[in-house]
Structures are given as structure tokens and as C-alpha cells.
C-alpha positions in Angstrom: 47.9 130.8 68.4 48.9 133.9 66.4 48.3 133.6 62.7 49.7 135.7 60.1 48.4 136.4 56.5 50.8 136.4 53.6 50.1 140.3 53.2 50.5 141.5 56.6 52.0 138.5 58.4 49.6 139.3 61.6 46.2 138.3 62.5 45.0 138.8 66.0 42.8 136.1 67.7 39.2 137.0 67.4 37.6 135.6 70.8 38.7 134.5 74.1 37.3 131.1 73.6 39.6 130.6 70.4 42.5 131.9 72.7 41.9 129.2 75.0 41.4 126.5 72.5 44.7 127.5 71.0 46.7 127.7 74.2 48.2 124.2 74.2 49.8 125.4 70.8 50.9 128.7 72.0 52.7 127.0 75.0 54.4 124.5 72.8 55.7 127.1 70.7 57.1 129.2 73.7 58.6 126.1 75.1 60.3 125.1 72.0 61.8 128.2 70.9 62.5 129.2 74.6 64.6 126.1 75.1 67.7 126.7 77.3 70.4 128.9 75.5 68.3 129.9 72.6 67.5 133.6 72.0 64.5 134.9 70.0 65.3 136.2 66.5 63.2 138.7 65.0 60.9 137.0 62.5 60.7 140.1 60.1 64.4 140.1 59.7 64.4 136.4 58.9 61.6 136.9 56.4 63.8 139.7 54.7 66.6 137.3 54.4 64.4 134.6 52.9 63.1 137.2 50.4 66.3 137.6 49.1 66.3 134.3 47.7 63.1 134.1 45.6 63.7 134.2 41.9 60.1 135.2 40.8 60.0 138.7 42.1 56.9 139.9 40.2 54.7 137.2 42.1 52.6 138.3 45.0 53.9 135.3 47.1 57.1 134.1 45.2 57.6 131.8 48.2 54.1 130.6 48.4 54.7 127.0 47.5 58.0 126.7 49.3 57.9 124.3 52.6 58.9 125.1 56.0 62.0 122.7 56.0 63.4 124.4 52.9 62.9 127.8 54.6 64.6 126.6 57.6 67.6 125.3 55.8 67.8 128.5 53.8 68.1 130.5 56.9 70.5 128.4 58.7 72.7 128.2 55.5 72.6 131.8 55.0 74.0 132.6 58.7 77.4 131.1 58.0 79.8 131.6 55.1 81.2 128.0 54.9 80.2 125.5 52.4 81.9 122.7 54.0 79.0 121.9 56.5 77.3 119.3 58.3 73.5 119.8 58.8 71.0 117.9 61.0 67.4 118.7 61.0 64.7 117.4 63.2 60.8 118.1 62.4 57.7 117.5 64.5 54.2 118.8 63.9 51.2 119.7 65.7 47.8 120.3 64.2 46.2 123.3 65.4 42.3 123.2 65.7 40.2 126.3 65.8 36.7 126.8 67.1 35.0 126.7 63.7 36.4 123.3 63.1 39.2 124.1 60.6 42.7 123.1 61.4 46.2 123.7 60.2 49.8 122.0 60.9 52.3 123.9 62.8 55.8 123.0 62.0 58.4 122.6 64.7 61.8 122.5 63.2 65.4 122.4 64.9 68.6 122.7 62.7 71.8 122.1 63.8 74.5 123.6 61.2 78.2 122.8 61.8 81.1 124.4 60.0 83.6 121.5 59.3 86.0 123.8 57.4 88.4 124.2 60.4 88.3 120.4 60.9 89.1 119.6 57.3 92.0 122.1 57.4 93.3 120.6 60.7 93.4 117.2 59.1 95.1 118.4 56.0 97.9 120.4 58.0 98.4 117.3 59.9 98.8 115.2 57.2 100.8 117.8 54.7 102.3 120.2 56.8 100.9 123.6 57.9 103.0 125.5 55.2 101.4 123.3 52.5 97.8 124.1 53.6 95.5 127.2 52.6 94.7 129.5 55.2 91.5 129.1 57.3 89.4 131.3 55.0 89.7 129.1 52.0 88.1 126.4 53.9 85.2 128.2 55.1 84.6 130.6 58.1 81.7 130.7 60.5 80.7 129.4 64.0 78.6 126.0 64.6 75.0 127.3 65.1 71.5 125.8 66.1 68.1 127.3 65.2 64.5 126.4 66.2 61.7 127.6 63.9 57.9 127.3 63.8 56.1 127.6 60.6 52.3 127.4 59.8 50.5 127.6 56.4 48.2 130.6 55.6 46.2 131.6 52.6 48.5 131.6 49.4 51.6 130.7 51.5 52.6 127.1 52.8 55.0 128.3 55.5 54.8 131.5 57.3 57.3 132.0 59.9 55.8 132.4 63.3 58.7 132.3 65.7 62.3 131.5 65.7 65.4 131.4 68.1 68.9 130.6 67.9 72.1 129.9 69.8 75.8 129.3 68.9 77.0 125.8 69.5 80.6 126.1 71.1 83.5 124.1 69.5 83.6 121.9 72.8 79.8 121.2 72.9 79.9 120.5 69.0 82.7 118.0 69.7 80.3 116.1 72.0 77.2 115.9 69.9 76.1 113.2 67.9 75.0 113.4 64.2 73.1 110.0 63.3 75.7 107.9 64.8 78.8 109.9 64.0 80.4 112.5 66.1 79.3 115.9 64.5 82.8 117.2 63.8 84.0 114.0 62.3 84.7 114.9 58.8 84.1 111.2 57.4 80.6 109.9 57.5 79.1 107.1 54.9 75.4 107.1 54.4 75.7 104.0 52.3 75.6 102.0 55.5 72.6 103.7 56.9 70.1 101.9 54.9 69.6 99.0 52.2 69.5 101.4 49.4 67.7 101.0 46.0 68.4 103.6 43.0 65.4 105.3 42.0 65.3 104.8 38.1 63.8 106.9 35.4 63.3 110.5 35.1 62.6 112.7 38.2 60.2 115.4 38.4 61.4 118.7 37.6 59.9 122.3 38.0 60.8 126.1 37.6 63.3 127.1 40.4 61.8 129.2 43.0 65.2 129.9 44.6 68.8 129.1 43.2 69.5 125.4 43.4 73.2 125.6 43.6 76.0 127.4 45.3 79.7 127.0 44.0 78.3 124.3 41.6 77.0 122.1 44.3 73.3 121.6 45.3 72.0 123.6 48.4 70.5 122.0 51.4 67.3 123.4 51.0 67.1 122.2 47.3 68.1 118.7 48.3 65.3 118.8 51.1 62.9 119.6 48.2 64.0 116.7 45.8 63.8 114.4 48.8 60.2 115.7 49.7 58.9 115.0 46.2 60.1 111.3 46.6 58.0 110.9 49.7 55.0 113.1 48.7 55.6 115.7 51.3 55.8 117.8 48.1 54.4 117.4 44.7 55.8 118.4 41.3 54.0 116.1 38.9 52.1 118.9 37.4 55.2 120.7 36.6 55.1 123.1 39.6 56.6 122.6 42.9 53.9 122.5 45.8 54.8 121.6 49.4 51.6 119.6 50.6 52.6 118.6 54.4 51.6 114.9 53.8 49.6 113.0 56.2 50.2 113.7 60.0 51.3 110.7 61.8 48.7 109.4 64.5 51.5 108.2 67.1 53.2 111.3 67.9 52.6 113.6 71.0 52.6 117.4 70.9 55.7 118.4 68.8 57.5 115.1 69.2 60.2 114.8 66.3 59.7 112.2 63.8 61.4 113.4 60.5 65.0 113.6 60.3 67.5 114.9 57.7 71.0 114.7 57.7 73.3 116.6 55.2 77.2 116.7 54.3 78.4 119.1 51.9 81.8 119.3 50.4 83.4 117.2 53.0 85.4 114.9 50.6 87.8 114.7 47.9 85.2 115.8 45.5 82.6 118.7 45.7 79.2 117.5 46.4 76.4 116.9 48.7 74.8 113.9 50.3 71.6 114.1 51.9 69.3 111.6 53.7 65.6 112.0 54.8 64.5 109.6 57.4 60.8 109.3 58.1 59.5 107.5 61.2 56.1 107.3 63.2 54.3 106.1 59.6 50.5 105.5 59.7 51.4 102.3 58.1 50.7 98.5 59.1 53.8 97.0 57.4 56.5 99.8 57.4 57.9 101.3 60.2 60.7 103.6 58.4 61.2 105.1 55.3 64.4 106.6 54.0 65.3 108.8 50.9 68.8 109.7 49.8 69.9 112.4 47.3 73.5 112.6 46.3 75.2 115.5 44.3 78.7 114.5 43.1 80.3 117.0 40.8 76.9 118.3 39.5 75.5 114.5 38.9 72.5 113.6 40.8 71.3 109.9 42.0 68.3 109.4 44.3 67.6 106.3 46.4 65.2 104.9 48.7 64.9 102.2 51.5 62.4 100.9 54.1 62.3 99.0 57.1 59.0 96.6 57.9 57.4 95.8 61.2 
């Protein structure tokens, strides 16, 4: 599989035997990003998009500790203007083994990013009358779009983008898609019934921001994912610095089978805010089958919750 360093973003396979050993990973990447309807996107263009977000521009790798889920969400969020959005992310992972005995995780991420601005406007117009509702631009513009990303860590960078593809989701197609049991274009969804939540008490870890955490006074999806990752120790900030760690790879998954699912609703209610849930499955645990973590930002006030399911 093609690896890229943080400096050149390209490192050619050294031997034929190594290429053979890694062919399954290469095949999986091509299959995943080349799915029906998806078109490949230039990774250097996307890396340039990401570079515009990093705050510490003096660092050699200002994004070195940022995880693949955050980067995927930053790219998807950047692609449409609307901040009235529903986001569904699925995550799978393969362990890529080299001939020398070294190994590295390869992240397979699909993001479905829906603009619910038109839906909310249509609902208000039906209730209040067309003449009493602001124009479409005020509710957020942009299409529904799906993305597929493949990331892997290299020296000094926890998530280098290897390949990416995207496709527009038509309104007709979006109306038929399911988002964790709710039609994806239904403006109302309540995460409260998803699990038996317990609020996390006490002070949560904090760290110097690596990218802006809010847009229009609301937490952005990438930052919500980072917060959730620290709850489940897929990222660590106990030292005061944020570091994506990948965590333990589940033993019961095949190839890039999806086992991690994030759902996020932003600015879909009467108050500005974001509600985000991280659902972890396929756990290497004899007692627990599923873990849920929830981050709620309501008018700038943050609350986090956890839940679990036993075998």
C-alpha cells in the first residue's frame, strides 16, 4: 500500500514482496473509494483545504495529532455552506502489516452530510406562510453529499489522507435514506431514546485548540468528535495536549467492516446547538457489546453522557 510521509506525502513501495503482502489493503482501498457513483478527489486539494483550518501555522505538522475522523468531518463540513446539517459517519479499520513486522491502522471512513436548511424552511413556510419566512439562503445552501476517505498514520502525523472519493446525494435518494432509525431528511430526531444515558460529572480534559472549535457560536462536528474520542480513549488529552491514539482494534471485524458510528444534528431545533452520538460496536470485551458517548452543545453549554449494553 502506498504510504506518504508528513513531508512529501509519498513513499514508494520498496520491494515486490512488500507490494504482494500489502495487495489486500490496496484492493480494499480501491473497492471502498471506487464504490458505485463515487468519483475520486485529488488528495492534495483536500489536504490544502485541511491546511486552512490549522491554528499553529509555525509547527512543522500542525495537524500531526488530529485524528482521521476529525479530518473527514472537516472536509465534509467545508464542502457545503449550510450549518443546519445532519451528519452520519461510519468507520472501519484494517491493520496493514509490512514484511519487516511493522503494522499500521488504515482507517476507512464514510460520511453522509445532509443539508436540512431547505427542509426546515419548508416546514416553517407550511406553518407560518411563505410570506413570513426568510429566503432559502438564510437557512443554508448546499447539496447533500457522501464522502469516502482512507487515512493512515505516518511519522509525526496520525492521519495522512491516502485516497478520497465523493458523490452528490440527490434529494430523492436522501429522502429514502435512514439515519439511525430516522429518515435522514426528517428535521426532528431525539437522541435521548437511543440509550440509557448517564451524565458524566466533573471537569473534562481540555487542550490548546488545533483548529477552531465553533462556527456561528456552535461546536463544529469535528470538535464534537474529538470530545467524544477522549471519553472512549481513542484520543488522549490527559497531559493537556490532544493526541489521537486509534485505540484497540476489534478482533471480530473483517476487512474494513464498519463498527464505529457517529451521528450529529446541528441547528435543527429552536435553539442553536449540536447533538452528537458516538456508538462503538464489536468490542473486545466479554461483558459489554456496545458503548455510546454523547456530546450536547446547547447555546454554548456542553454536556456529555455515556451508556453501555451488556452481553
